[in-house]
N, C-alpha and C positions, 0 to 999 in steps of 0.2 A: 641387676646384674645382666649383662649381655650374654648371648648364647655362647660366643667364643670364650669370654671370660669364665663362664661357668664350667665349660669343658676343660679349660686349662688349670683353673685354680680350685675347682670344686672338690678335689681330693677323691680318693677311692672310697666312695660310700658303700661299695659292696663289702669292704672289709672293715670300715670304720676304724682306721688305725692312726689318725692324726689328732693332735691336740689343738686347743684353742689358739695357742701361740703360733702353730704352724700355718693356720689359715690366714693369719695376719702377716705372714712372711712373704718373700718374693715369689714370683710366678715362674712357670716353666720348669727347667731342669733343676734350678736351685730349690724350688719348692719341693720337688720330688726327693731331692737329697735330704732336706730337712725332715720329710715324712719318714724316710728310711732310718734316719738317725733316731727319731722319736720311737720307732718300732723296736729298735735294738734295746732301748732302756726298759721296755715292758717285759717283765718276767712272765713265764707261762704259769697258769693256774689250773692244774688238773682238777676236775675233768673238763674244764672250759675250753672252748675253741679259741683260736687266735683272735677272732672278732670279739667274742665275749670277754676274753681276758683284757683286750685293749680298752673296751668300754668300762670294765671294772676299774682299771687303773685311772682312766680319765675321771670317773666318778669320785674316786678317792682323793684325787688332787683338787677337784672342785669342792668337796666337803672338807678338805684339810685334815683328813684322817688317813693314817697308813692303811695299806691294803690288808695286812695281817689283822689289825685291830677291827677293821670293817668286817672281815670274814668271821672273826671270833664272836663279834656281837651278833652276827646273823645266826651262827650255830647256837648261840645261847638263847635267842628268841624263837628260833624255829627248830625245836628239838624233834627227834624222831628220824628213823632211817627212811630214805627215799631212793628211788631209782636214779641212776646217774643223770638222765635227761631231765627229770623233774627237779633234781637238786640244782643242776646248772641253771635251769630256767628261773628257779626261785632266787638264786644268787643275783642274776641279772636284774630281776624285778626289784629286789631289795636295794641294790646299789643305785639303780636308776632312779628310784623314788626319792632316795636321800639327795642325790645330785640335783634332781629337778626341784626339790624343796628349796635349795639355795638359788638355782637359776631363775625360778619364777618370781623371786623377790627382787630381781635386778630390773631396773627401769629399761624399757625398750627391748626386752628379750625376744619378743615376737618378731621384730624386724632385724634381729641379729643373725647373720649368716652362720655363725658358729653354733648358735642354738639350733638352727635348722638341721645342721649336720649331726649334732650331738643326739637329738631326739630320734632322727632317722636311723642312726647307727644303733641306738638302743633297741629299736624295733627289729633290725636285722639280727642283732645279737640274741634277742629273745626268741626269734624264730629258729635260729640255728645255734644253740648255746654250747653244744659239744662238737667234737671233731667229726664224728660220724654223720650227724645231721648237717653240719656245715658242708661237708664234701658232697652230700646228696643234693643240697640246694645249689651248690656251685655248678654241678653237672646239669641240673634241671635248667638253671638260668642260661647256661651256654647253649643247650639244645633249643630253648625258646628263641634265643637271639639268632641262631642259625636259621630256624624256620621263618622268622620274620624277615630275614635278609633275602631268603629264597622267594618269599611271597611278594616282596616289594620290587623285584627286578623289573617287572613289566609296568610298574606304576610311574607316575609323574610327580615330581616334587611340587609342581605348581598346583596340585589338587590336594595338598596336605597342609594342615595348620602348622605354624612355627613350633608349637609345643610337641605335636606328633612327630615332626621331623627331627627335633632335638632328641626325643626319646629313642628313635631308631638309630641315630648316630651314637648316642651315649649308651654304651652297653653295660650299665651297672645293674646290680641286682635290685629286685623289687620287693615290696613288703605285702604280706597277706593280711586278711581281715583280723585274724586272732591276735597277731602282734600289734596291729594298730589299736585294737580294742583294749589291749592290756596296758599300753604305754601312754597313748594319747590322753586319756582322762586324768593322768597325773598333773596335767596343766589344764585347769577348768576352762581357760579361755579357748583352748584348742578343741576340746570335745567334752561331752558329758556322758556318763555311763549309760543313760537311757537311750541316747540317740547316736552313739558312736558308730554302730554298725550301719545305720542309715547314712551317716556322713561319709563313711568309707565307700558305700555304694555310689553316692553322688560323685565323689572324687574320681572313682575308677570306672565311671560309666562308659568310657571309651577306651579303656586299657585292659579289658579282660579280667576285671576283679583283682588286679595287682596294682599297688600304688607305687608309682615312680617318684624318684626324688624331685625331679623338676616340677611335677604337679603338686607335690607336698610343699615345696618351697613357694610356689605360686600361691597356694592357699594361705600359707602363713603370712606372706607379704600382703595379700589382699585383706586378710583379717586385721593386720596391724594398721593398714590404712583406714579401715572402717572404724576401728576403736579410736584412732587418732582424730578422725572426723567428729565422732561423738564427743570426745574429750574437749575438742576446740569449741563445739557448740555449747556444751555444758559450762565451759569456762567463760562464756560471754561473747565469743567471737561469732557474729552473725546469729546470735540467739534471739528468738522472738521475745517480745515484751509480755511475758506470762508471769503470773503470781504462783510460783511453784512452792510446794510444801517441802519440809525437811525430808531428805532422802529421795526426792523425786528427780528422776533422770530422764532427759530427753533422748528418746530412742531413734526417732526419724522425723523428717520434715518433708512435706511435698507441697508444691504450689508456691515456692519462694519466688519463682520468676513470674512476672505478670503475663507472660505468653503461655504458661502452662498451669493455670490455676485449677484448683479442685472446685467442682460445682456441687453446691449443697441444694438438695431439693426437699422442700417441706410442703406437702400438698401440691398446689399448682405454682408455687413460687420457686424461683431459682436464683441463687446468688453465688458468684465466684469468691474464692478466698484461698487461704492457706491452712493446711491441716498439719497438726503436730501431735505426735504420739509420745507419751511418757509411760513410765512404769506404774502410773496411778490413774491416768485419765487421757481423754482425747480432747484436743482443743481445736476449734475452728475460728479463724480470724477472717471476717468478711472484708473484701476489697472494696474500698470506696471509689468514688468517681475521680478523686485526685490521686489514685493509685497508692493510697496509704491504707494500712490495715487498721481496722477498728478494734473495739474491745472484744476479746476472745470469749466464745461461748464454750463452756466446759461440759463435757459428758463424762461423768464419773464412772470409772470401771472398777473401783475398789469396793464400793458399797453394794449391798444386796438389794438391787433395784429391779430384779427379774429382767436383766438385760438379755437381749437377743441380737446376734450379729450374723447376717447371712449375705450371700452374694445374690444380687437381684438385678433386674433390668429396669432401666428408667429412661427418661427423656423429657422433652418439653411438655409442660402441663401434665406431668405425671404419666405420660404414655410410655409403656414398656417397649421402647424401640432399641436401646443399646444395652447389651449385656456387659456393662463396665462399671457397675456401682456396688457399693457396700451399704446394706441397710442396718441401721442401729435403732433399736426400740427398747424402751424401758418404762417402768411405772412413773418416772419423772417427766416423760415426754407425752404430750397429748396425742401425737400421731407419729408414725415412723419418720426417721430422718435418713435421707439417701445421700451418700457421698459418691459422686461420679468422678472417675479418673479417666479423662479423655485420652484415647490412644488410637493411632491410625489403624493399626493392625493388631488383632488379638486382645487379650485382657489380662496379661501377666501382671501389670501394675496393680490392677484391682485384686487379683488373687494374692499377691504379696501382702497388701495392706489388710485384706480380710484375715489372712493367717496370723499376722503379728498382733492384730487387735484381739483376736481370739486367744492368743497365747497369754497376753496380759490378763484378759478376763478369766481364763481358766486358772492362772496362777493365784489370783485373789480368791477364786472359789476354793482352791486348795487351802489357802490360808484361813478362810472363814470356817471351812469344814473341820479342821483340826485345831482351830483357835490358836494359831501361832502368833507369838509376840516377840519383840526385841530381836535377838540374833536369829532365831528361827525364821521370823518373817523376812528379815534382811537376806538370809540365805536363799529362801524360796524365790524372792524377787530377783536376786542375783542370778539364779539358775535360768529364770525366764529371760533376763536382760542379755546374758551372754549367749543364750540360745538364739535370740533374735539377731544378735550381731553375726553369729555364724550363718544363720539363714540369709541374711543380707549379703554376706561375703560370697556364698555359693551363687546367689542371684547375680551379683555384679561381676564376680570374677570368672564364673563358669557359665553364666547365662542359662541357668536352669532353676526350676522351682520344684523341689521334691514335695509331693502331696500325699495325702491319705496315710497309708501305713508306712510310707517311705519318707515322711517329713522329718526334718532335723530339729523340730521344736518339741521339747520334752513334754510339756503339759498337753499340747495338742495331740501328741502321739498317745499319751496315756488315756485321753478321753476317747480316742477312736479305736484303740485296740480292744479286742474282747478280753474281759477280766483286767482292764487297765486300772481299775480301782485297787487291785492288789499291788500294782507297781507304786501307786501313790501311797499306799499304806506302808510299803517297805521304805519308801523315801522318808515318810514321816518318822518311822522308827529310827532311821539313820540320823535324822535331825535331833531326835530325843537323846540319842547316845552322845552326839556332839556336845549338847548342853549339859548333860548329867556327868560327863567325865572330864570336863575341863579342870585343869589344876593350875594354880597360880605359880608363876615362875618369873624369871627375869625376861627382859626383852629378847626376842629371838635373835635379833641382830647382834646381841652381846653374849649369847649363850655359848658355852664351850662345845667342843666337837663331840664329846660324849653325850651331852644333853641333846645335841642335834640328832644323833642316831636314835635316841629314845623317842624323839618327837614324832608327831604324826607326819608321815612322808608326803601327805597331800595337803597343799593349800586349798582351803575351801573356796567356793565361788565368791562368797562375801569378802574374803581376804583378797582375792584377785581383784575385785572391784575397788577395794581400798587402795591396793598398790597401783592401780591404773588411774587413781584420782577421781573416780566416778562415784564414790560412796564414802561417807564419814560415819563411823559407828560411835555409839556412846561409849563412855569410859568403861562401863561394866561389861560391854560386849566387844571391846576392842581385842582382836586376835593377836595384835603385836605384843600384848602384855601377858599372853597366856600360851600354854602349851597343850596340845591335844594328844591324847593317847588312843584316839580312834582312827581307824583306817577306812577310807571310802571303798577301797578295793583290797581284798585279802590277798596276801602274798602266797602264791601257789594254790589259791582256792578261789571260789566265786562268792561274791558278796550277795546279800539278800536281794538287792535291787536287780542285779543281773539275773538271778535265778527267777524272780518274778517276771522279768522281761522275757526270758527264754520261754517260759510256759505260755505267756500271752502271745508271743510270736507264733508258737506252735498252733494255737487256736486260730490265729489270723489267716493261716494258710487255708483252712476250711472256709473261712468267710470269703476269701478271695475266689476260691473255686466256685462257691455258691453265687457270688456276684457275677462271675463270668457267664453263668447260665442266664442271668437276667437280660443281658444285652441281646441274647439270641431270641428271646420271646417277646420283646417289646416291639410293638407295631404302632405306627403313628395314625393310620386312618381310623376314624371313629367307626365306620361300618365294619372294618375287619376286627376291631376290638370287641364290638358287639357280637360278631359271629363266633369269636373265640369264647366269649363268656357264655353264649348259648350252648356251645358244645360241652363246656365244662360242667354246666348245670343241667345237662340233658337228663341224667337219672332222676334228679330231684324234680324237674319239671314233669317228667312222666308220672312220678308218684303223685304229684299234686293234681295232674289231670285225672288220674284214676280215682282219687278221693273225691274230686268234684263230680265225676260221673256217678259215683255211689251216692253222694249227697243229693244229686238231682233225680235219683231213682229212675235212671234210664233203663236199667235191668233190675226189676223188683226182686228177683230171686237172689242176686248177688248182694243187693242192698240189705235184704232181710238177713242173709247169712252173716254179713259183716256186723249188723246191729246185734244179732244174738251173741256172736263171739265177743263183742264189746261189752255187752251186759254181763256175760259169764265172767269175763276177766275182772269186771268191776265188782261183781258179787264175791268172787273168790279172793280178791286182793292182788291178783297177778298184774294188774295194770300198773301198780307202783314199781314193778320190776322191769318195766319196758325200757326205761332209760339206762339202768345199769346193764341190762342185757345187750343193748345197743353198743355200749362202751366195750363190753367183753367181746362181742362179736368183731368189732373193729380191731381190737387187740389181737385176736386170733388170726384175723385176715392179714395183718401186717407181719406177724411172726411166721405165718405160712409162706408169705412171699420172701421173707428174709432167709428162711431155711432152704426153700426149693428154688430160689432165684439165682443162687450161686454167684451173687455179686454182679450180675449182668446189668448193663445200663438200661434205663427205662426207654422203651420204644417211643419214637416221636409221635406226638398227638396230632393226628391229621384233622385239618379244618379246611373246609371248602370256602374259599374267599368269595365274597359277593362281587358282582360286577362293579367296576369303578364308575362313579357318577361324574358327570361333567361339573365344571365350576358353577354354572348357573343352577343345576339341579341341587348341588350342595347348598347354595345360598337359599333356594326355595325351601329346602328341608329345614335349614336353620331357622328361617322365618316362621315356618309352621310350628317347629318345636317351641320357639319363644311365645307364639300365640297360645299354644296349649298350656305352657307354664303360666302365662298371664291369666288364663281362664281359671286354672286351679287356684292361683293366689286370690283371685276375686271371690271364688266360691268359699275359700277359707275365711276371708274377711267377712262375708255375709253371714257365715255360720257363727262367728264370734260376735258380730253385732246383734244377731237375734238372741244369743245367750245373754248379752248385756241387757236387752230390753226385757227378757224374762226375769233376770235378777233384780231389775229396777221396777218391776211390776207395771210396765207400760201397757200390758194386755192382761187385765186382772183375771179373767176366766182361765186363760192358759197358765197363768202363774199359780192359781189354786191347784190345777191338775198336776203341775210339775212338783209343787210342794208336797202333795199327797203321795206322789210316786216316790219322792225322796224319803219320806217317812217310812214307807213300806220297805224300801231298800235298806234303810238303816236298821230296821227291826230284823230283817232277814240276815244281815251281816252280823247282828248281835247274837241271835239265838241259833242260827243254822251254821254248822261247820263250813268253813271255806271250801273244803274238799267237795262237799255235796253241792254247793252253789256252782262251782266250776263244772262239775259233771252235768248238772241240770242245764247249764248254758250250752254245753256241747250237744246234749241230746236234743235240745230245742232247735239248734241250728241244723243238726243232721236230719231230723224228722220233719223239717218245715215243708219239703216238697213230697212228703209221703202221701200216697193217694188218699188216705183217710183225712189228712190235715191240709191238703193243698188248697182247697177252696177257702177255708177259714183263715189260713195264713195269708193268702193274697188279699182277702178282705181287710185283715188287720193292717197289713202294710199299706194298703190304699188309704185307710182312715188316718194312719199316722202321717202319711205324706200330705194329705189335705190339711190336717191340723197344723203341720209345720209351715205350709205355704201361707196360712192366715196370720202367722206371727210377723209383725212389722220389725224392720231392722232399726236399730238406734241411729239417730242422725249423726252425721260426720261433717265437720266444717274444715275445709282446706284453707290454710293460711300461706300466702306466698312469702317465702323467706326474703331477707334483705340480700343485697349484692354480696356474693360469697367470694368474689375475687380478692385475695389477700396477698399483696406483695410485701412480704415481711422483710424489713430491713433490720439487721442486727446492730447497726450503728447507733451508738448512744452518746 
């Protein structure tokens, strides 16, 4: 729809007062006359506002049920007195859910302009269901419009996007997050309960957290295009030659053009090809020299193979040069597999594929954890599939990728949020209710109006996939032959999934605040990091130096005093209370700071940075560190080789001494308590430099060193390996 056509024929979405037939009528003044005539036929419904009453009448006509019967059925199911605002809002919810139950079964509803207007008007009606609230919102919308007009006087239309310009010209009311979160999940293709708030934030990123109709319509049109593309691919049009299992749906393909292939890196080998993601696996088809695709290599995401998917850097011969790859590793692969997504600027393409692959992986992890089968498994996979379609829509239609706590992928969000396992547990309980409370009935398409009201007002995600032609359920799981008495979202209340999500999001704020502090303390220079570490460990380093000075008997008086105190604590048994006393002291210290700190921020930890070294100095220091590391590794190897010669009796005299020492140690550990052995070792180490024992200790250490030097190392034979360059071709 063009901008001018939308402004002329879009109708008054601020009031939501036109019917589906009116949108198909003529434009201009004739269309407005038809809208006014339609309004005159809608009777008022106290205490509903004119907007809400219009939506209720439209819902009754869609469901084929008189308004009076619809309201009586609502009063019968939702007993109990409520305030006027809450009652009006519940009526709008109830009628909207029933109408959407019918609309979502219609083919092509996501691309229908009438459906866009209907759902948007439902949100407006829910937000202002009574006259008082409706008047307040009308006044607020008018003031916002005037403020925007004043602010834009000095601007230029050439520096605004077409969508933003249309929003400024079209002065219709906008929708808030609560209304969107309540109505949008009624159509599983549009939103899911877990990610509906994040989706709203993504759509309103540039409009001040208020959803305009033009943006909402653009989102639905883009979503319809994405779903149509997936349906065409699954139907065989431009589909890759893959052996797909039952219920396997192709979610996305990249590398179809020979000019933009995906590069697969395994070890030092690199091969271009095409990557295909389904709701069960990942397929890579190598590109041959004749520009034809070979047999696909399958990386299973459904089985428990200890898979790991991460964003990594890669490049030629395995060099980490370009941060544009996704690493896949599992127990079925001998080494990690890297999929590089070449991109001139940025790495959004890699980030998108990493997110959607993880979504499929986490959905199957959820299925295995709760042992879901049949319909429950299909529902979980449908939630992940539709979530990926929405994520792709936001990427392609709005050029943004929500990440971390703002992602629109349900299972990824549950994995990242604190206490996200509670969200998955609530989702599992919801799936259990769906299966346990199905009742047999006639086909929904042939059900009466009264049965339709009693039916579940929400089509499930699996049913949406069936209606889109992307999924075929077994006869015992087919939703078209059953009616559900379970509601995904409670009318006038909050479902268990939403409550678990709200609690988890509350904890995520603390995590975000803590994560913000990490960016301030991270430094890149190795010398600066070492300086910070030394300052943090300064108290422990001072205590260690003090203990070393005591053990070296630099001040005999202090060393004797410490030894006597240690022996007294050992004799009285107080030594075993040292660790609990340390824990209690730490607890009292923290409580003291909490009580007398008055919630003040912690003062900055001051660290004196070392002087920056030149590049050549850093290279020399790195070379020296590597040389020291090599010397330590060599010393460790020599130690192990000498132990090997002792164990194999290459030096019989030394072997006899070591065997006798081991027998004595075994007898000591058998008959002497372990506590006494540990204390004897500590006393021996502490009194080694004691004036009385110093000469004998030095003599003993000297003899042990001489004895160790006489032990030969076991021989080692180095075998040169064969040529390790492996150019792996997947063509078979």
